[in-house]
N, C-alpha and C positions, 0 to 999 in steps of 0.2 A: 502494500500498501504505500504509494508517494505521499511524503507528508503535505507536500499543498495538493487539495486536496475538493470537491466541491461535488455532492453527492449528486444533485440537479443537473449540474452542468455534464456530468457523467453520463447519467443513464441518459439526456436525451443528445448528445455528442456521437456517442458510439452509434445511433442509427442513424443519425444523418450521416456521418462519416462511411457507414455502410449501403448507401445509396441507398435507405428503406424511406427515403421523405414521402414516398408517394404509396405508401404499405397504410393498409389503416390498423392504427394504435389501437382507437375506440370506438366500440358500439355502444352508446347510451341510448334511452328509450327515446329517443330526441334524433338519433341517424346515426351517422359512422365521421369518422375524423382521423385524420393521415397522421403520422409523425410530422409530417411540416406545419400541419392545423398543430396540434401540442403545440410543438416547439412554440412557436409565435402568441398565441393565448398564456404559456408559460411566464415568455418572455415580456410581455403585456403585461401580466398579472403583479410580475416584480416590480417593473417600471412603474408601475400603478400605485404601489403603496412605496415606494420610496418619495413619489413626486407628495405622496399625503404626508411624508416629511419624515416614517420609520425609516428608523438604522439600526444599523447592524447590531446584531442581538437585542431588539425589540421581540417582543411577541404580540403574536395573532393567535385568536382564538378561533379556531374553525367548526363553525356546524353546519352540515350539509350534507345532502342524501349523495348515494351513488351516481352522478353525473361525469361528464367532461371538468365539470366545474371542478370538481375535486382534485384531481388530479394540477390542474393549471395553477388553482393558488396553491395549494401546500407545496410545489418545484417550484414554484415559483419564487413565495416567501424565501424559500433556501438559496436559491439562486444566488439570491442578493445580500445574504447574510442574515436576513428577517425568519428568525424562530416558530414556526407554528404548531400550532395546539391542536390538532384534531380529536372531536370531542361526543361521546356520541350523542345520538341528535334523539334520542327515547330517555333524556333523564327530566327530573321533576326544575319547575325554577327555582327552589332555594338548591338542589345541585348545584345549575347553572352561576348562581349567584357565590357559592362556596368557588368552584374554581376560579371563574373569574379575580376574585380577590386573591386565592392563594396565589396565582401566576402572575397579577397582576400585568394582566396583556394589555396592549396599549392599543389595540383596535381587532372589533372581530367581524368576523367574515359569516353569513348567513344567510340559508336559504329562505327563501320568502315564507316555506308553510311552517316552518319551525319561531319565526318572527317576535308573533305574538307570545307563547309559551317564553321567553326570556327579557320579556318588557319589564318582567319587576327586578330581572338581574342587573337589566341595562342599567335602571332608571335610579339601583342602590349600589352604580360599581363605582368605584374611587378612583380610577384609573382609565376608561376605557377613555380614549379621544375623538376615535371614529369606528363607526358601522355601517357596513357594508352589506349590503340585500344585495342577492343573487334571484334572482328571475323575477317576478310582477314587483314593478318599482316601489319604494316608497318615501314620498314626498319633505321626510326630515332625518333620511338618510341617503348617505350612496348609494348609485346604483354601480355595479359589478361589473354588468356588461358595457355600459357607458363607459367606466373606468376604463378596462381592456380596448374601448372602441377606438379611444382619445391619447393608446400608450404605444408608443411606438413596436412592432415586431422584435425588433432587434434587442438586444440586452447584453451587456457584460457581466459576468458572473463576480461577485467579490471574494475577495481571497481571502480564502478560507483554507483552513488547513484541514487533515484526518481527527484530528480530537477535540476543532472546534465543536460546541452545544449545535446540535441539526435542526432536534424538533423534538416535543413531546408527546409523551400520552398519556394518561391519564389510567390506572390500572381499573381493570373492570369492576371490582368492591365484592367479588363472590367471598370474602371473607370481611367485609366492612367497608371503613369508610376508603375512598379513592384516593388515590397517591401518582402524585407527579412527575412521572418515571423520565431522566432526561437522556435523550441516544444523541452520540456525535455521528459528524458526517459520515464515516467508513462502518458505520452499522450495519445501513442499508446496503454496501456492497456488498458484506462478508457472508450477508445470511441466502444473499443470489448464490455466491457462489462456492458455497460450502453444503449447500442444502437443495437450494433449486434445479442447478443445473447436474449436479453427481448424482445426486440422488430421486428427485423426482425425475429428473432429464428431464426438464422444460427444451423447447428447441424453438426456431423462429417460427416453422408451420404450425407449430400447436395455438388454437383458438380456447384461451381460457374463461371459466365464470368463477367466480366466486360468492357462495351466497353469505357470508361472511364480508359484514362493511366494511369500509376503506378507515373509519376511522379506529378499528381495531389494528393490534400488533398482526395479527392471524394477517386479515383482510387486506390492510396496507401490503405484506409482502408478497400475498396471492396473486391481486388484483393491479400494483403498482411495477414495484422494486424486480420482482420475477419475470415477468413478462416484457417489460422496459429491459430486461440486463441480456434479452437475448432476442425481440424484436418481433415479441408475438402479436399476437389481438388479446383484448380483452373487452369483454361482455360486461357492461356494467348495469344496475337494475335499481334505480330506486324506489321504488315499496319494497316493505318486510319482504321475506322469503317464509314463503308456504309452502306447498308442496303444489298445488296448481301453476303458482307464479316461474316456482322452478320449472314445473313441467314442460313451461310457454317456450322458455328461455332455453331449454336442453335440447328441444323439439327448431324453434326455430333458426338458432344459430349454429348448434350443431357442436356444442366446443369438444375440445376432447381433452381438456382437464378438470376435473371440478371439484373444487373446494366444498367441505362442510361439518357438520358438526353432529355429534349421535342420536340427536334426539333431531331434525333433523331427517337424517337418513331413515330412521325409526319408523317417522309420522309418512316421508316418501313411501316406504315400502308396505306401508299399514292402508294406502290411500287406493280407493278405487282406478282412481284415474291413470295409475303406475304405469308408466311405457311401457313398449317393449322393446327387447334388444335393437332390434331391427331398425327403431324409429330416432336412438341415440347415437352417438359418434362417442362418447366418453373411452378413452385408451386405459386410463387412469382418476381412481380420485380419491381427496386425502380428505384426512379427520381428526380431529384436534380441539380441545374445548376442553373437552372430559375425556377418559377414555374411550374408547368402542369396545361395548359387548360382543363376545366373539361371534353370539347369533345373530346380530344384524352384519357384522362382516360376511357370516358365512352366505345369509340371505342375498345379500348384493350379490356376491358373485355369483350364484346361482340363476338367481333371475337375471341378468345381466353378461355376467363372462366377465366384469372387470375387476379389478382389483382397489379394495379400498387402505391406504397407506394412512394407518393409524399411528401420528406422532403424537409427543408433547414437545407446546412450545411456552412462552412466558413473557408478560410486557417486559418484564425485567431484561432476557434474554432478546427479545425482540422475535425473533419465531423460532420454529422446529430443532431443537437440537438432539429429539434421541426419534427414531424413527426406523417405522416396518419401509422394506425395502423391495420392488417389486420383484428381483430375483429371490428372498430372504423375510416371505414373509408366514408370520404366525397370529392369526385373532386369537387375541384375549389377551398380547402381549403389546406393547407399545415399542418394541424393537430394539435397537441395538445404536448406540451414538454416532452419530452425524461426524463423519471424520474433519479434524477440528477442532472437536470439542470433547474434553474429557469431562467423565464423570464418577463420581464417588457416592457410597452412600455408606451412611457413619450413626452410629447409635448416641444416646442423648449423653453421652462422653467423649466424641466426636471421636471415637472409635470407628473403624475400618469394618463391617460387618463381615461372618461368613457369606458364600453364595446358599439362596436360598433362606435367608433371613430378611426380614422386615427394617428398612434404613434411612435416615432420612437422605434425599436426593439434592447434592448440591455439584455445580457446572462450572468447568473453565472453558472459559470461548473468548473470541473476538468482539462480539456483539451484545457482551453485556454493558446495561446503561452503565452510568457514570454514578449515581443516586437518585436520593427520591427528593423535592424541591421543600425546604422548610420541614425535613424533617430528619433530624439529625440521628435519633434514636435508630429511629429504623432504618434508616441504611448502614447505619453502622451494624444492625444485627442481621441485614440482609446482605450484605456487601462485605465478605470478607474477606479483604486481598483479592488474590486473582481468582476466586471460589465464590459465587452467588449461589443463597440457597434460595430452592428453589419451594418450599414445604410443603411437600408430595413425600408419599410414602413410598417407597419401591423394592423390591426382593430380585434378585440376577440370578441366572441358572445360569451351570456346568457350559450353555453352550452359547454364554451373552448376551440373550436374552433378559430383557425387562421386563417386570408387569408391575403394575398401578397398585398398591393396597390403598391408595383415599389422603385428602389432605393431610398434615402433621396433625389439624387439630379435629381431625374430623376420627382420629381414630377411636375405637370403645374398647374398652379392659370391660373383658365380662369372664368371669369364675378366675377372675386372676391371669386371664391369658386372653391378646389382642385380636381384636376381628376387626375387620378392612370392612368397612362399608358398599365399600365397590365390590367387594366379591359379593355379599350377599344379593346384592341388587343385582348383576351379572345370573344369577341363576333365579330370582324373582323375573325378568325379563325375558328369561327363556320359554318363559312359559309360556301356551299360546293366547291366555286373556289378557295378560299385561303386557301395557306400551311401554311406560315407564316407573321407574322407581326409586325411593331415594329413604337412602336409611341416616336414622341417628339416634343419640342415645336416650335412655327414658328410663327415672327408676320404678321399680317394684314396691308393693306393699314394707319391702325389709330395707326401704333404700339403697338395692343393690343396683348400677347400671345392667338395664338390656335393651337387644334390640328394637325397635321400634319404627315401621316401613310404612311409608306413605307412596300410597300403589294409585296410579292413574292405568282405569284397563282399557281396550280396545273397547269393549261394548260395555258402556256405566250399567246399563241395567241389568249385567250380568252381577251386581253389586250385591252380596248375599253373604250370610254369615258362613253358609257352607261354603262359597270360595272361599274364603277368609283362612280357614278351617283346610282347604283344599293344597291352599297356599304356602301354607305351615308345612305340612307336609312333605311338601314338594323340594322346601327350603331340607328339610330332614334330610330326606332321600340323597342330597346331591352334595354336603356339609357337615362336619363336625356338628354334630345335637347340638351344642353350647351356642351353634351362631345363629338360630333360626329366629325371626321378629318375633317378639312373645304379644304384638299387636300390630295388627293390619289394618290402614285407615283408610278408605277407598278415595280418595280425593279430585275433583275435576282440572288440576293442572297442577303443575310444581314451581314453585320463584325459583328466578331463572335470573342472571342476567340477559343483555345480549344479544352476549357469542354460545349461548345454551350450556352456560355454566349453571350446573344448580346449588343452588344458595342456600345451601343445608344450616347454616348459622340463623335461618328466616324460620327453619323448618322450626329447628333447636328452639328457638325464642316462642314458636308458636307451643311445641309439648311442655315446656317452663310453665306456663302463662291458663293450662287447663287444669 
């Protein structure tokens, strides 16, 4: 990695120099855009921010759906040395106010459908100087498309180094309050060079489609870094991913790589309108966010013939660092370390655990974040020298395959023995009546911890005490007897982040309040 490096300039210029100016870079709900179109929009966006008076290292918050304007403003800010903060579009006004004040962003770029939800945060902000609205103009604020049209399509990149702050992402909050996670310019390139090209096998001829949105670390790599690193074409979808909306893009645009999450894969397979193998062109799919149950992977491959490469990444590491391979896959496992990353499993004393035993996962690799903004103690707890603590429990077998054991703070101690919630959940979802499941700890009448399962059924009308008993016996038949859920509660949905991560801390809060 050269010392002088600008991530946005690198991703754009490599495609122009390779002769891809007229190749389609993006397809969104409004049309298609070539690599030359993208370059011009990025340059116009960067120049517009400069003209508004934003300087290097100033921060701009982006609240935007997946359209061509997202990569345009995200890369435009980076190119001129301004730091974009990509933010979830599904948050509450108080969430946005927290992030605005925490980050001290000087500018906000917001798609017009989300403007009203940010009104309270904008009014109460102590730092915002500019509000830029994309799409439908707002008379009180700048209009993105007008600013772009009034700005030059050529732009000199800021002089940045590979270690300069490049962008922020806020953690999704599966374990509590979000944290501003700071990444440097080299991070994007490393994820493409270490994972996307050698493991995923992305190539110029691919058409890619990610159900995970660009404002997530997973989606950012899927729909921006990876395709731009090789000159592929990306399909963007502004609406929320549902089986129906995903099926439409898979059939209309014929993507060859599809990025999803376990809950979406499960919902797609359970949908009556699931396309046939011949209707789509997926050659490989990936899954992240939570570990993929083996049952879902096997059903997908049986139906479509392609594989789902289950892996794990994090906001802190930016993308996947542990993954299955097309030629080395085992459903129910998260695979093996991505080359360029080193993994270790340690006990409570920081000592390496033997093969087959659960330990805390720690990662060493070049895409790690620098720190959490304004959270010194949490930074020190997570970023330990060259090692980053994932907060996940894993075991590794003699062949080098890693198996997920749950979040470190999700583990249950039952009858003096550790129980992985994910292991119990994996058995529950393998039952043909169950769509989703989440397991947390609850206390019995003797104040001893036992598993409690929250279950979403394929057919909610089947929710009976008889099925509850059947499921308990089913788990007992598959796992050690002490691991079965003592209580099963049928629910219509599970609390999740927008990436599909189950928020077990909310289920624990619910259990404690009952």
